[in-house]
N, C-alpha and C positions, 0 to 999 in steps of 0.2 A: 767766860771760858773758863774747862775745868783745869784744876792746875795739874792734874794729870797729863792735861793734851801740853802743860806747857814744860814739860820732860826733854822733848826732842832740843838733840845738840846740831847745831849747824856742824856741815861739814860729814856728818857721821853719814855712812852707807849702810844702806838696807837693801833688802833683795826686790828687783824691779816687778817681780811677778805681783798682781794684784789682787788674785784668786783668793779663794781658802785653802791653797796647797801648804801655803809659807809661814803658817800657824806656827809650824815647830820651826822651820827657820829664825824667826822672830822669836820665839821662847830660849831658842838655844841663844840667840843674843842676847838675850837677859840675863839667860845663866850665865852668859862667858863674864856679864858685864864691862865697863870699858865705855868707850865714848858714846856707841851705837845703842846701847841698851836705854837707854832713854825714847829715842828716836823708836824703838821697838815696842816699847809700853804703850807707845804713845799712838803708833798702828795698831797693835790692837785693841786699845780702848775703842779709836774710834770707829775700828769694825764690828766690834759687839754693843755699842753702847745702845742703840738702838732697840737690838734685841732686845736686852738683857734689862732692860727698863719698861719693856712690853711683859715681861718675863714676870718684875715685879709688881707692876700695878695692876696684872691680874689677878692678884691674892691680896687684893682691897688695901693696899697701900698706896697713899698721894704720890704728889711727884715727885716733892720732899724728899720724903721713905727712902722713895724707891733710886732717888739719887745720891742721896746718902747708902743705899746698899749698894748701888754701881763701885762708889768710891773704894767700900770696904773688901769689895771682891776684888778688884786691881789692887789694891795695898798688899792685899792675901794672895796673888797672883805673884806679887815682885818677890814677897818673905819668902814663898816655895818654891820659885823657881830657881831661886840661888844657889838651893840647898837638894832640886833636882839632879840624880845622874845620869839620865837619857830623858830624850821625848820621842813616845812612839805617837801620839795623838792626842795634840795639843787640842784640836775644839774639844774631841771630850773631856782633856783637864780640867780645862777652863770652865765648861758648864756645870763640872761635879763641885767647883767650888762657888759659882753661882748658888746650886742647888743646894751646899749646905749654908751658906751666910744666908739665904731667906730661910731654912728651917730654924736658926738659929734665933733671927730675929723675932718670928712667929714665937717660936718658943718662950722667948721672952717678956711678947706681949699676951702668952697662955692664947694664941686663937687657932690652932690645931684643933677646929671643933668639932669637927666629924671624921678624924682620921688622924691618928698617929704622924703620919710620914705621908708626905706629896708623893704622889703620883703610886699609890698605891692599891694593890687589884685588888682588895677586897672588897664587896657592895656598901654601898653608903645606902643606909637606912633614914625614914623617918624625912624624906626632905620634902621641901614646899607638896602638900598636894593641886596641881596642876588643874583638878575642875572648879580651886575658887578663885579661878582669872577665866571662870566659862561668858561668852559674849553673849550679852542678851541683847533681843529682839532690838534691831531700833539704835543701837549704839550709835552712838556719833565719835567713835572713836577712828582714826584712822587707821588702814590695816597696817600701817609701818609703822604707827605708833602701838600697835598690841602688839607686833613683832619684837620691835627694840622694849618696851615692856617684858613680854618673855625672856629673852636674850640675857637683860638682864636679872631676872629671879635666877636663872642657869650662871651666870655669871659667880653669883655672889652663892651659891650652893653648890657648885663645883668647880673653883677657879682653874683646878689643874687639867679637867676636861674643856672648858670653855678655853681654855688655853690652846689646845690640839687642833681644837677645829678650828677657832680663827685665824691660824697658821694655813691649814691648809686649806682656807679656804679663799686669804689673801697670795696662795700659791707656792708653798714654800713644800718642800719634796719629802716624800715618807725620811726618805734616810736622814735629813737632814734634823727632822723630828724627834725622828729618834735617838741622836747624839742629846737633845737637847733634854729630852725627860729621863735619858738613861736608860733605855729600852733596847732589845732589837729590833729590825726592822719587820720583823714578823709578829712581835708582838707590840711593837706600835701602830700596825696596821688596822688587828682588833682590837687594840685600847682606842682609835680614832672612831672605829662604827661602833662601837658599845656608847661611846661618849654620844655618836647621831643620835643613838636611837633613845639616850637619858633626854638629849636636848627636843627630841617630838613634840613629849607633851607638852613642853611648855610654847610653842607654836600654832600645836593643834589645833587651839582656839582660837584663831585668827584666819584660821579658813574661809568662815563665814562670810567673814571684812573682803578676803582677798575677791570673794565669788559676784560680791554686789557691784 
């Protein structure tokens, strides 16, 4: 069990609300300190653990490195929350820390190969030529194997774009995705649309198998 999950204090009272609207309240509890702060940290950690791990893993980190970044993120949350004067949009603030933590890690690894910043609007040039994945007549590869290979190649070349596409396919709402990537709802809608267009060449060559 995570060390951060063990910060709860029996007897400390937390808000009974279970939706995302109480993030600000939990952060305020951390800011105030006292017996409730440990449970507030644990509550936020449980709420965002899966989402943030997926976000980190989308950028080619293995599960152990992703878990380390998750821990670092919440260490920063604890440190920074106690110096905040007020909380107005806790969820956006949490995701900003997660993005910055990932960027710092990738810079240390010199892994920002295709862009200097994540979720940059600039076009990425020189990505893998989809024609190199053409399907030969009579190929034994099954359609799902072809699609999986295309998705993996897309994830490798455009981890940020793969993340937003996969989030939407899993049912995430546009406003939730916009907070994660730090864009307006309108800009996020355009970004997802552009990302789907970039994905298409990676799996178009699988259509022949799907039609068999």
